[in-house]
C-alpha positions as CSV (number, residue, x, y, z in Angstrom):
1,M,-40.8,-69.2,8.0
2,I,-38.3,-68.4,4.7
3,N,-39.7,-70.5,1.7
4,S,-37.4,-72.1,-0.7
5,K,-38.3,-69.2,-3.7
6,E,-36.9,-66.7,-0.9
7,K,-34.0,-68.9,0.3
8,Y,-32.7,-69.4,-3.3
9,A,-33.0,-65.8,-4.1
10,Q,-31.0,-64.9,-0.5
11,M,-28.1,-67.4,-2.2
12,I,-28.1,-66.1,-5.3
13,K,-27.7,-62.4,-4.1
14,T,-25.3,-63.6,-1.6
15,Q,-22.7,-65.4,-4.0
16,A,-23.3,-62.7,-6.6
17,K,-22.1,-60.1,-3.8
18,N,-19.2,-62.5,-3.5
19,L,-18.1,-62.6,-7.3
20,G,-18.0,-58.9,-7.6
21,F,-21.5,-58.0,-8.6
22,D,-22.7,-54.4,-7.0
23,F,-26.4,-55.4,-7.2
24,C,-28.7,-58.5,-8.3
25,G,-32.2,-58.0,-8.5
26,I,-35.0,-60.9,-9.5
27,A,-38.2,-61.0,-12.0
28,K,-40.1,-63.7,-13.5
29,A,-39.4,-65.1,-17.2
30,E,-42.6,-63.8,-18.8
31,F,-43.5,-62.2,-22.2
32,L,-42.6,-58.2,-21.9
33,E,-46.4,-57.6,-23.3
34,D,-45.6,-54.0,-22.4
35,E,-42.5,-53.6,-24.6
36,A,-43.3,-55.2,-27.7
37,P,-45.3,-52.4,-29.3
38,K,-42.3,-50.0,-28.2
39,L,-39.7,-52.6,-29.8
40,E,-42.0,-52.5,-32.7
41,A,-42.2,-48.6,-33.0
42,W,-38.3,-48.4,-32.4
43,L,-37.9,-50.3,-35.3
44,N,-40.7,-49.0,-37.3
45,Q,-38.5,-45.6,-37.6
46,N,-35.3,-47.4,-37.9
47,Y,-33.8,-46.3,-35.2
48,H,-31.4,-49.3,-35.1
49,G,-29.7,-47.9,-38.6
50,Q,-27.6,-50.4,-40.0
51,M,-28.0,-52.4,-36.8
52,A,-29.4,-55.0,-38.5
53,Y,-29.2,-57.7,-35.6
54,L,-31.5,-55.2,-33.4
55,A,-34.6,-56.2,-35.5
56,N,-33.8,-60.1,-35.4
57,H,-35.4,-62.7,-32.7
58,F,-38.1,-60.2,-32.0
59,D,-40.2,-63.1,-30.7
60,K,-36.5,-63.7,-28.2
61,R,-36.2,-60.5,-27.5
62,L,-39.5,-60.4,-25.9
63,D,-39.9,-63.8,-24.1
64,P,-37.3,-65.3,-22.1
65,T,-38.8,-69.0,-22.5
66,K,-37.6,-68.6,-26.0
67,L,-33.8,-68.4,-25.0
68,V,-33.9,-70.8,-22.2
69,D,-36.2,-73.8,-22.5
70,G,-38.5,-73.9,-19.1
71,A,-37.1,-70.6,-17.9
72,K,-38.7,-69.2,-14.8
73,T,-36.4,-66.8,-13.7
74,V,-34.5,-63.4,-15.0
75,V,-31.7,-62.9,-12.7
76,S,-30.5,-59.4,-13.5
77,L,-26.7,-58.0,-12.4
78,I,-24.7,-54.9,-12.3
79,Y,-21.0,-54.7,-12.1
80,N,-19.2,-51.0,-12.2
81,Y,-17.0,-49.8,-14.7
82,F,-16.4,-46.3,-13.5
83,P,-12.9,-45.4,-13.7
84,E,-10.6,-43.8,-11.0
85,S,-9.1,-41.3,-13.4
86,T,-10.8,-40.4,-16.6
87,L,-8.5,-40.7,-20.0
88,P,-7.7,-38.4,-21.3
89,E,-6.6,-35.3,-19.2
90,S,-6.1,-32.6,-21.5
91,P,-9.7,-31.6,-23.5
92,S,-7.6,-31.3,-26.6
93,D,-6.6,-34.9,-26.4
94,L,-8.8,-37.8,-28.2
95,K,-11.4,-39.7,-26.0
96,I,-13.0,-43.2,-25.9
97,A,-15.6,-44.5,-23.9
98,K,-14.9,-45.6,-20.2
99,Y,-16.4,-48.6,-21.0
100,A,-13.7,-49.4,-23.0
101,Y,-10.6,-48.5,-20.7
102,G,-9.8,-52.3,-20.1
103,K,-10.3,-55.5,-21.3
104,D,-13.5,-56.5,-23.0
105,Y,-16.3,-56.8,-20.9
106,H,-17.7,-59.7,-22.3
107,F,-15.1,-61.9,-20.9
108,V,-14.7,-60.7,-17.9
109,I,-18.3,-61.2,-17.0
110,K,-19.5,-63.8,-18.7
111,D,-16.9,-66.0,-16.6
112,K,-18.1,-64.5,-13.2
113,L,-22.0,-65.5,-14.8
114,N,-20.7,-69.3,-15.6
115,T,-19.0,-69.3,-11.7
116,L,-22.4,-68.4,-10.6
117,L,-24.5,-70.5,-12.6
118,Q,-22.1,-73.5,-11.6
119,N,-22.1,-72.1,-7.9
120,L,-25.8,-72.4,-7.4
121,Q,-25.8,-75.7,-9.3
122,E,-23.4,-77.1,-6.4
123,E,-25.6,-75.5,-3.7
124,I,-29.3,-76.1,-5.1
125,G,-28.6,-79.0,-7.6
126,E,-29.3,-79.3,-11.1
127,I,-30.4,-75.9,-12.2
128,G,-30.8,-75.0,-16.4
129,G,-29.7,-71.7,-17.7
130,R,-27.7,-69.6,-20.0
131,A,-25.5,-66.8,-18.8
132,F,-25.9,-63.7,-21.1
133,V,-24.1,-60.6,-21.4
134,D,-24.7,-58.1,-24.2
135,S,-24.3,-61.3,-26.3
136,A,-28.2,-62.5,-27.5
137,P,-31.5,-61.0,-27.9
138,V,-32.2,-59.8,-24.1
139,M,-34.0,-56.7,-23.0
140,E,-31.4,-56.3,-20.5
141,R,-32.7,-52.7,-19.5
142,Q,-36.1,-54.1,-19.4
143,W,-35.3,-56.7,-16.7
144,A,-33.3,-54.7,-14.6
145,Q,-36.3,-52.8,-14.0
146,K,-38.3,-55.0,-13.9
147,A,-35.8,-56.3,-11.0
148,G,-35.7,-53.1,-9.4
149,L,-32.6,-52.0,-10.0
150,G,-33.5,-48.8,-11.4
151,W,-35.0,-47.1,-13.9
152,T,-34.9,-46.0,-17.6
153,G,-33.5,-42.3,-17.8
154,K,-34.2,-40.1,-20.8
155,N,-31.2,-41.0,-22.7
156,S,-32.2,-45.1,-22.5
157,L,-29.7,-46.3,-19.9
158,L,-30.8,-47.5,-16.9
159,L,-29.9,-45.5,-14.0
160,N,-29.6,-46.5,-10.1
161,K,-30.1,-44.3,-7.3
162,K,-26.8,-45.2,-5.5
163,M,-24.6,-45.5,-8.4
164,G,-25.5,-43.7,-11.8
165,S,-25.1,-45.6,-15.0
166,F,-21.4,-46.7,-15.4
167,F,-22.4,-50.0,-15.1
168,F,-22.4,-53.0,-17.0
169,L,-25.7,-55.1,-17.1
170,A,-25.8,-58.9,-17.3
171,E,-28.5,-61.4,-16.8
172,L,-29.0,-65.1,-15.8
173,I,-32.0,-67.1,-16.7
174,I,-32.5,-70.0,-15.0
175,D,-35.2,-72.6,-14.9
176,L,-35.5,-72.4,-11.4
177,E,-38.5,-70.3,-9.7
178,V,-37.2,-67.5,-7.3
179,A,-38.5,-65.2,-5.4
180,P,-39.1,-61.8,-7.5
181,D,-38.2,-58.7,-6.2
182,L,-40.6,-55.6,-7.1
183,P,-39.8,-53.6,-10.3
184,M,-38.9,-50.1,-10.2
185,T,-42.1,-47.9,-11.3
186,I,-40.9,-44.4,-10.4
187,D,-39.1,-42.2,-12.8
188,Y,-36.5,-40.5,-10.8
189,C,-35.1,-37.8,-13.4
190,G,-38.2,-35.6,-13.1
191,T,-38.0,-32.4,-15.3
192,C,-34.1,-32.6,-15.9
193,T,-33.0,-33.0,-19.3
194,K,-29.1,-32.5,-19.4
195,C,-28.6,-35.2,-21.1
196,V,-31.4,-34.3,-23.6
197,D,-29.5,-31.2,-24.2
198,A,-25.7,-31.9,-24.0
199,C,-25.9,-34.8,-27.0
200,P,-24.4,-33.0,-30.0
201,T,-26.2,-35.2,-32.6
202,D,-29.7,-34.9,-31.3
203,A,-29.8,-38.7,-30.7
204,I,-32.2,-38.8,-27.7
205,V,-35.7,-38.3,-29.6
206,G,-38.1,-38.9,-26.6
207,S,-37.7,-39.7,-22.8
208,G,-35.9,-43.2,-22.6
209,V,-36.1,-43.4,-27.0
210,V,-32.6,-43.1,-28.4
211,D,-32.2,-42.7,-32.2
212,G,-29.3,-45.2,-32.0
213,S,-28.7,-44.2,-35.8
214,R,-27.7,-40.8,-35.0
215,C,-25.7,-41.5,-32.2
216,I,-21.7,-41.1,-31.5
217,S,-21.3,-44.7,-30.1
218,Y,-23.4,-46.0,-33.6
219,F,-21.2,-43.9,-36.0
220,T,-17.8,-44.6,-34.4
221,I,-18.3,-48.4,-33.3
222,E,-21.2,-49.6,-35.3
223,L,-21.1,-48.1,-38.8
224,K,-19.3,-49.4,-41.0
225,E,-19.0,-47.3,-44.0
226,Q,-18.0,-43.3,-44.2
227,I,-19.5,-41.4,-41.5
228,P,-21.8,-38.8,-43.0
229,Y,-20.2,-35.4,-43.6
230,E,-23.5,-33.2,-41.4
231,V,-22.4,-34.6,-38.4
232,K,-18.9,-33.4,-38.6
233,G,-17.6,-31.1,-36.1
234,K,-20.2,-32.8,-33.7
235,F,-18.1,-35.7,-31.7
236,E,-16.3,-33.7,-29.6
237,N,-13.2,-36.1,-29.5
238,W,-14.7,-39.4,-29.3
239,I,-13.4,-41.6,-31.2
240,F,-14.8,-44.7,-29.9
241,G,-18.1,-44.5,-28.1
242,C,-19.4,-41.6,-25.9
243,D,-20.2,-40.8,-22.6
244,I,-21.7,-37.4,-23.0
245,C,-24.9,-38.3,-21.4
246,Q,-23.7,-40.2,-18.7
247,D,-21.0,-37.2,-17.9
248,V,-23.4,-34.8,-17.6
249,C,-26.1,-36.9,-15.6
250,P,-26.6,-35.6,-11.9
251,W,-26.7,-39.1,-10.8
252,N,-23.5,-40.1,-11.8
253,R,-22.1,-38.0,-8.7
254,F,-23.1,-40.9,-6.8
255,S,-20.0,-43.2,-9.3
256,K,-17.6,-44.9,-7.3
257,P,-14.5,-46.2,-9.0
258,H,-14.4,-49.9,-9.5
259,Q,-12.5,-52.6,-7.8
260,E,-11.5,-54.5,-11.0
261,A,-8.4,-55.1,-12.0
262,E,-9.0,-56.4,-15.5
263,F,-10.9,-53.2,-16.2
264,L,-7.7,-51.2,-15.7
265,P,-6.6,-49.4,-18.8
266,H,-3.2,-50.5,-20.6
267,P,-0.4,-48.2,-19.3
268,D,0.6,-46.7,-23.1
269,L,-3.2,-46.4,-23.3
270,Q,-2.6,-43.7,-20.2
271,Q,0.1,-42.3,-21.9
272,M,-1.7,-41.7,-25.5
273,K,-1.8,-37.9,-26.6
274,R,-3.5,-36.5,-29.7
275,K,-0.1,-37.1,-31.5
276,D,-0.3,-40.5,-30.7
277,W,-3.4,-41.6,-32.0
278,E,-3.2,-39.8,-35.2
279,E,0.1,-42.0,-36.2
280,I,-1.1,-45.1,-34.3
281,T,0.4,-48.3,-36.5
282,A,-0.8,-51.7,-36.4
283,E,1.6,-52.5,-34.0
284,T,0.8,-50.3,-31.2
285,F,-3.3,-51.1,-32.0
286,N,-2.5,-54.9,-31.5
287,R,-0.7,-54.1,-28.6
288,V,-2.5,-51.3,-26.5
289,F,-6.1,-53.3,-27.7
290,Q,-5.2,-57.0,-27.5
291,K,-8.2,-57.6,-25.0
292,S,-9.9,-54.6,-25.4
293,A,-13.6,-53.7,-26.6
294,V,-12.1,-51.4,-29.0
295,K,-10.7,-53.9,-31.4
296,R,-14.6,-54.2,-32.9
297,T,-13.7,-51.3,-34.8
298,K,-10.4,-52.5,-36.1
299,L,-7.7,-50.3,-37.1
300,E,-9.1,-48.8,-40.2
301,G,-12.1,-47.8,-38.2
302,L,-10.1,-46.4,-35.7
303,I,-8.0,-44.5,-38.1
304,R,-11.4,-43.5,-40.4
305,N,-12.8,-42.3,-36.5
306,I,-9.5,-40.1,-35.9
307,D,-9.7,-38.6,-39.3
308,F,-13.2,-37.4,-39.0
309,V,-12.3,-35.6,-36.0
310,K,-9.6,-34.0,-37.1
311,K,-10.3,-30.2,-37.7
């Protein structure tokens, strides 16, 4: 006979699937004891660079009960963003990370998470909880692994056997006790080092450990000052984010195009050639990236990145 905790788990997974999430896993909300020394060591190495926010809220990052009163369960979800076709088609054109082709994922997925929580409240009754989409101190990859959704690849991203890594992670932390899934304990990367070998700035410094301050995504999005000259010529035309370590990953041969209309690129973005990027105006920037994650760099930041990859 199914007990209430198992019933709730089934209910959550059904609702998540109906909302378009590809996978849903459940873990008990508890202190991430194994992660504390790893996080501390990573911060002590200054691998977060100028991302000072990653050093904040150390305790909250490791303990979901400090984020949600009475938290009992962390629901981890996967949402696909792999596009049908990659921009640009010509290798000489400038590139932005695939996750930024369409509307900013924070808005798209947060709405779905809030709907999921509301639906559960209607079905089960009063549930306290919060939705998280890369927007608070939550160790999302660790929770997803704990919930059985995948393992941590050498590039530090969560890898899923059925769909690789081109997906967003999101969490619902709730005060309802739900039957947990078994954690993923096997590393299916084996001896493969394709991501490590392909990274032009040598940002992958250990298995599952990335020096964030050497990552192209960091230089093109997080860094607010001039990009250091020592990495000149190493960006391979990436001007917002970078997908190199994902593009070479053998597990991403299982990626299938997403079905989310909000993630489709702006028509003008699909037509942009190198010359269009190099001559970009405020008007074009605001029109094409009005609802895009690319707005994070602001126009000045994007122009800085474009200038940096000029030969």
